[in-house]
C-alpha positions in Angstrom: 10.9 -4.8 -23.3 8.3 -6.2 -20.9 8.0 -4.4 -17.6 8.0 -6.7 -14.6 4.8 -7.1 -12.5 6.6 -6.0 -9.4 7.3 -2.6 -11.1 4.0 -1.9 -12.8 1.9 -3.2 -9.9 3.1 -0.2 -7.9 0.7 1.9 -10.0 -2.1 0.6 -7.8 -0.8 2.8 -5.0 -1.8 5.9 -7.0 -5.4 5.3 -6.0 -4.9 5.7 -2.2 -2.4 8.4 -2.9 -5.0 10.4 -4.8 -7.6 9.8 -2.1 -5.2 10.9 0.6 -4.5 14.1 -1.3 -8.2 14.7 -2.0 -9.1 14.4 1.7 -6.2 16.4 3.0 -4.1 13.6 4.5 -0.9 15.2 3.4 1.5 13.4 5.7 0.0 10.1 4.6 0.2 11.2 1.0 3.9 12.1 1.4 4.6 8.7 3.0 2.7 6.9 0.2 4.5 8.9 -2.5 7.9 8.1 -1.1 7.0 4.5 -0.8 5.8 4.5 -4.4 9.0 6.1 -5.6 11.4 3.9 -3.7 9.5 0.7 -4.2 9.4 1.4 -8.0 13.1 2.3 -7.9 14.0 -0.9 -6.0 11.9 -3.2 -8.1 13.1 -1.6 -11.3 16.8 -1.7 -10.5 17.1 -4.4 -7.8 19.6 -2.1 -6.1 20.0 -3.2 -2.5 20.4 0.4 -1.3 16.7 0.9 -2.1 15.5 -2.3 -0.4 15.8 -1.0 3.2 14.1 2.3 2.4 11.3 0.4 0.6 10.8 -1.8 3.6 10.9 1.0 6.1 8.4 3.0 4.1 6.1 0.0 3.7 6.1 -0.3 7.5 5.2 3.4 7.8 2.3 2.9 5.5 1.1 -0.1 7.5 1.5 1.9 10.7 -0.4 4.9 9.3 -3.2 2.6 8.1 -3.6 1.2 11.6 -3.5 4.7 13.0 -6.3 5.8 10.6 -8.4 2.7 11.6 -7.8 3.6 15.3 -8.9 7.2 14.7 -12.0 6.0 12.9 -12.9 3.6 15.8 -12.5 0.7 13.3 -15.5 1.9 11.4 -17.4 -0.8 9.6 -17.7 -1.9 6.9 -14.4 -0.3 5.7 -12.3 -1.8 8.4 -13.7 -5.3 7.8 -13.1 -4.9 4.0 -9.5 -3.8 4.8 -9.1 -6.9 6.9 -10.4 -9.1 4.1 -7.8 -7.6 1.7 -5.1 -8.3 4.3 -6.0 -12.0 4.1 -6.1 -11.8 0.3 -2.7 -10.0 0.3 -1.2 -12.7 2.5 -2.5 -15.4 0.1 -0.9 -13.7 -2.9 2.3 -12.9 -0.9 2.9 -16.4 0.6 1.0 -18.9 -1.6 1.1 -17.6 -5.1 4.2 -17.3 -7.4 6.6 -14.9 -5.6 7.6 -13.4 -8.9 4.1 -12.0 -9.4 3.1 -9.0 -7.4 -0.7 -9.2 -7.3 -0.4 -8.5 -3.6 0.4 -4.9 -4.4 -3.2 -4.5 -5.5 -4.4 -5.9 -2.2 -2.1 -3.6 -0.2 -3.3 -0.6 -2.2 -6.9 -1.6 -1.4 -6.1 -2.0 2.3 -4.8 1.6 2.3 -7.8 2.8 0.4 -10.3 1.3 2.8 -8.3 2.5 5.8 -8.6 6.1 4.4 -12.3 5.6 3.7 -12.8 4.4 7.3 -11.3 7.6 8.6 -12.9 10.1 6.2 -16.4 8.8 5.8 
């Protein structure tokens, strides 16, 4: 059985999850873990009941990323690198094949660089 890219690509979020735990950002880690769990459950099963939770948690991650950037005073170069991955993520999300989920990697890198902007 071949695992769909929209399922296995969630593994990229383990990187910012690990960094958030390492640097003591436990609320962020909890949000990221829940997003990882529900996104995987939704993409694995295609159950509509997980779709809303997945979307809400994704917005929480985005909001927390923006909050970390704000707290860091939009520290360069990390904030600029995160913005670059926002553009790359939109390219994958809107212009590439929608059945491929390479944009998950971009989203994970955005989260990682927002964390680094805050902690470094």
